[in-house]
N, C-alpha and C positions, 0 to 999 in steps of 0.2 A: 746648411740645409739639413733638415731631418730626413731619414730614409725609412720608408715603411719596411718593417722587419719581415713582413709576410709576402714580400714582393721577391719572386725568385730570381728576378733579373738585377736586383740590386744588392740583395743581402748575401752573405756567405758565411761558411762555417767558422771562418776567423773572425767574425764579428762577436763571437762568443754566444750567439743564440742557441737556444736548444733545437738541435736539429730535428728531433722527432717532432717537436710541435711545429716546426716550420713546414715539414713535409706533410703533416697532417692538415695544416691549413691550406696547403696547396690542393690537397684532395677534397677538402671540403669546398673550396672554390669551384673544383671540378664537378661536384656534385650538384652544386647550384646551377652552373652552366649547362650541365646535362639535362637538367629539368627544363629549362628554357628550350633547349634543342629538341625536346621530346614533342613539342607542339608545332615545330617548323614544318613547312611544306616540303615536298620534293624540289619544287622550284627555288625555293629559298637555299635549301643545301646544294643544289646543282650551281646556282649562282655563286656561291661561295668557293666551291671548287674551282670554277672557272677563274675567279678574282685571285685565288691562290696561286693558280698555274701562271696567269699574267704577271702577278707580283714577282715570282721567282724568276721568269724570264727577265723582267725588267730590272731585277737586282743580282743578275748574273755575274756581272764583274766584281761586285762586292763579295758575293759567296765565293767565287773562285779565289779571291785574294784571301779570304779567310781560311779556306782550304789549304793554300800554299803553306801557311804557317803549321797546320796539323802535318802535311806531308814533310815538311821541313824536320819537325821534331820526330816523325816516324822514322825516317832515314837516319837521324842522329841515334835513335835508339835501335837501330839495325832491324826494323821490322821487315818480315818476309815480303819478298815481291809481290806475291798474290795478296797479302793483305793491304800492301801499300796501293795496288790496282783497285781493291774493293773501297778503300778510303777516298781515292781520287775523284774530284769533281771537275769537269770542264764544261765549256758553254754547251757542247753538244750532248753532254750527259744530263745537264741541268733542263735542257730542251726536252730530252726524253722522259725526265721525270715529270715535268710539267704535262707532257702528253698523256702520262698515265693517269694525271688527275681528271684531265678532259675526258679520257676513257671512262673513268669512274662515274663521271656525270651523266654519260650517255646509257649507263647500266640502270635496270629497274631497281627502285628502292626496295630493300627487303622489308623494312619497317611497315607493319600493318598487313602483311601477306597472311592469308588464311591457309595454315597448314593442314587443318583437317576442321570438319564441323558436321553437326546433324541435328535433327530434331528428335528428342526422345519420345517414347510413346506417351509420356505424361505431359508433353507438350514445351518442355524446358528446350530452349534453343541455344545449342553449344558451338562455340567456335574457339580454335587455339590459333593465337596470332603471334607472328613475329614481333618481338619488342626489343628495344636496346639493352644491352648489358648495364649501362650507366656510365661508370668510370672504368677505363681500361688503363693499366699500367704496362709499361714497356721498359725493359732493360736489355741493353744490345750494345755491341761493340763496333767502333770503327766502320759504321755503315751510315753516312750522312743521308743517303736516299731512303733508308728506313724511317728516318725522322719524317720525311714528306709522306710515304706510303701509309705509315700509322695514322698520321694526321687525316689523310684524305679518306681513309677506309672507316676511321671512327666517326669522322663527321657525317659520311653518307649513311653509315648504319646507326646514326643517333646518338653516338658515344662522345664523352669527353676522353681526353687522353693526356696521361701524365708520364713523361719521358725521362728516361736516364740513359743518355748516350754515350757515356765513358769518356775518358780523358783523351784519348787517341783522336777523337774526331770533335773536341770541345769547341775550337773556334768555328768551325763549320756548323755545328748544330746551333750554336748561339746565334749565328747570323740567319739560318734558315727560319728557326723559331720566331725570331723577330719579325721576318718578313710574313710568315703565315698568320701570326696574331694580329699585325696591321691589315692583312687582307680580310680577315674575319671581322674586324671592327669596322671596316670599310663597307660591309653589306649589311650591318646592323646585328651581327652575331657577337656572343660573348667572346673577348680574347681569351678567357679562361678554358675555353674548349680545347685549347693547346698550351700545355705548360711543361717546363723542364725543371727537374731538380738537380740538374748537373752542378750547380754551385756548391752542394753539399757532399758531393763525391760519394765514396764508398758508404760512409754512414748515412747519407741520404738514401742511398739504394736499400740499406737493410731497413731503414725506417719505412721505406715504400712496401717492402716485403711484409711488413709486420701491421700495415695499415688496414687490418680486417675491419670490415663495416663501413669503410670509406672507399676502398678500391674493390670492384666487383670482380676483376679477373687480372692477372698478371701474366705476361707473355715474355719470356726470357728468350733472346735470340743472340745467338754467338757460339763460342767454342764450348766443348764439353764441361770444362771446368765451370764456366759461368753458369750454364744451363743447370748443372747438377748441385751448384751452390743454392740457386734459388729454389730448386724442387726440395732440397733438404731444409732449407731455413724458412721460407716463406709460411706465413700463417694464412695469407691471402690464397683464394683458389688460383692454381697455376694450370695453364695449358701448356705442356711441355712440347717445345720444338726441339728436334733432333740434329746431331752431327750427321753428316753424309758420307758414311762409308759405303760408297756406290758401286754396284757390280754391272758389268756388260758381260753376258754370256754369248758366244757365238757357238750355234749348234751345228751338229753334223750336216744337217740339211740347208744351212745358210747360203744364201747367195753372197759370196765373198766380195764381189763388187759393191754391194750394199753394205756389208759389214764394215768395210774399211773406212768410209765416211763417217759412219754412225760412231765408230771407235774414235776417230780424231776429233769429232765435234764434241763427243762427250768428255773427252779428256783435255783437249787442248784449246777449246773456244774461249773459255775463261776458267782459269785453274783455282782461283780463290773463293769458290762458291760451292755452296753445300750440295748441289746437284750435279757437280762434276765427277766423272767416274775415277775411282781410286784402285779398282781391282779389274782385270780382264781375265775370263775364263774361257777356255778353248777346249772344244771337243776333240779328244785325241784323233778322231778320224780326219779331221781337217787340220791338225796342226802344222803337219809338214809344209803344206801349201799356204796356209794363211800366216803363220806366225813371222817367218823371215822377211816377207814383204811389210807385215805391219809393224815390225820392230824397227825396220828401216825407215819407215814413214814417221814412226814416233821420234827416231832419233833425228830425222830432219827438223822436228819440232821442238828438239832439246829436252826430250823426255828422257829420264833415267829410269830403267827397268829393274824392278826387284822381282827376280825369276826364280821359279821352281828348276829343279835339275833338268827336266825335259826342256824347258824354255831356254835354259842356258846352252843346251847343246844345239839349239836352233837359231841362236842368235847370230846375225850377221856381223862382220868385223866393224862396221861403223857404229853399232848401237853400243850405248852405254849401259851395261849390265852388271848388277850385283846379285849376289845369291839373296834369296827372300828367307825370312825368318817368320816365327809366329807372329811377332810384333807387327810385321809389314802387312800381314793379311787383316790386322785389326785397326790400322792407321787412316785417319782421313788426313791426307798429305796436304792438301790445299797448295801443291807446288807441282812442278814438272816432274813428278814421280808416279810410278804406277807399278803395282803389283801384278804379276801375270803368273797364271797357273794352267798346265794342261790338265783336263779331267777326262775321267774315263767314259762318262755318259752324262745324260741328263740328271739322273738320280745323284751323282757325285757334285754337280754344279749346284743343284738345289740345297744339299746337304752343306756345301762349302758357304752358301749365303746363309743358311739357318744359323750357322756356328759364328759367323764373322759380321754380318750386316748389322748396321745401326737401325734398319727398318725404314730407310728413307726413301730410296729408288732403285729399282733393279730393272735390267732390260735384257731381252732375249733377241738374238737375230735368228730367224728360222724360216724355212718355208713349209715346215710341218705343222699343219693345224693342232694335231693331238699334242705335240710337244709345246705349242704356245698355250694351249688351254690348260695343260698340266702345270706349266710355269706359273700362269696367272693364278690358278687355284691353289698352288702349294707354297708359293713365296708370300710371306707374310710381311709386307712392306706396304707403306702409305701409297706409294705409285709404283706401277708396273708397266714398262713400255714393251711393246712387241714391235719390232723393226722400227723403232725411232730412237732418237737420241735421248740420254738422261737428261738433258738440259732443258727438257720441256716441262720438268716439274717446276713450275713457276706460275704465280697467279696470273701475270698479264698473258703469258703464252697459253694458258688454259682458258682465256676469256673471262677471268675473274676481275680484271681491271688492275689489280695489283694483290699483294699478300703482305699480311703482317707478320708472317712466319709460315714455317712448314711443320705441321704437327706430325709427330710420329707416335703419338699415343693413340688410344682408341677410344676415349671418352669425348662425347660432344663433336668434337672437330678432328679430322684426320686429313694429312696432306695439306696443300696449299690453302691458307685460311684467308678467304675473302670475305665479302660483306655478310653472307648468310651465317659465316661462322662466328661473326661478332655480335649475334643476336642471340636471345634466348626466347623462351615462348611464355605467354600467359593465356590462361583459359578465361574466356568471357562467357557468362551464363546469363541469358534472358529469361524471365519468367513473367507470369501474369498473377502475382500473388501467390505464387506456389509455396507451400510449406511441406516439409518431409513428414511422411506418415509414420 
């Protein structure tokens, strides 16, 4: 039986096909599919989201079985526990992913929203409307949930999506993409709204980065090496997502009973995610009272402390503590490790964050309104929390339904990227035979 060489589910790089042409063929099919989606009603898109959610739940056993193969490979390759946790799928997690699609269906459709408009003195009627990007590319690592989030967000915002999910989650992503494509076809939408280029591996990812004119925007999501590789090499426009060197600062006026659960939630609720805290800063005025208890509580959770000299002196016997180096202040651990420093005051806390932060999320715990306002104004990160866990920097938690990534750049989109961030705008001008004088 002959095999269609432009079908990413059946072809592979080992067939000897030209990878660049194969990936460009995927992108061209995505373009065609996106044009069909541009005329779809919100009701059609929402029906597709519900169909995708139901299909995922119905195929849960098959997806979990595929995921087990990825987890087995990950353990054999000594993948870090936090990354294994991020890779893992269970029936409960698949149910939560499906619920996120249903939540997306309940959100307003951004396409067609009037951003601004007016009638000029000459009678021309202007509207600036939200419109889809067209074809969105995603390159990401070991996150099978991102496969669903990207597909759902792209669909609701009127875009087609081309996915490169990485070898670590290859089996999981193959199963998930097949389920999503079948669900789209079941409601009369093109299967090619969701495609994967995983069969072509890294050469396929490079080809996607260079598919300028076919891919409208590329979003990398993963570790620093992946993100910087895409930013350096891509000729396609890129929205840069960032690693999370995230800080929690406990101010001198903080309610320490509030600070403790915020710290523990920020660090230990889930360690292998970009919004988990990696550094704790504590005002010297409360260090003697707060740090011994905080370090003991962190020790109970299995956290290793990378400590400044003052923190070392305050650490209880049960705490696992090592001296901190400059490298520790710069690290995104994604593990049960936390850098801890005592600072002289708010100025020193802000200066530390300016030096070491990746611009993702920072939190202040304080009862001083002036301190919180200074922190919000002077800390230049995509999200700033006041008396709340850093774990809230998440599309679902912020009411966006899901996110395709968390942007740490400043152009177009910043912070969790939901539906609106996957649109651009178009000017529509209505006249009555107007000509320019």
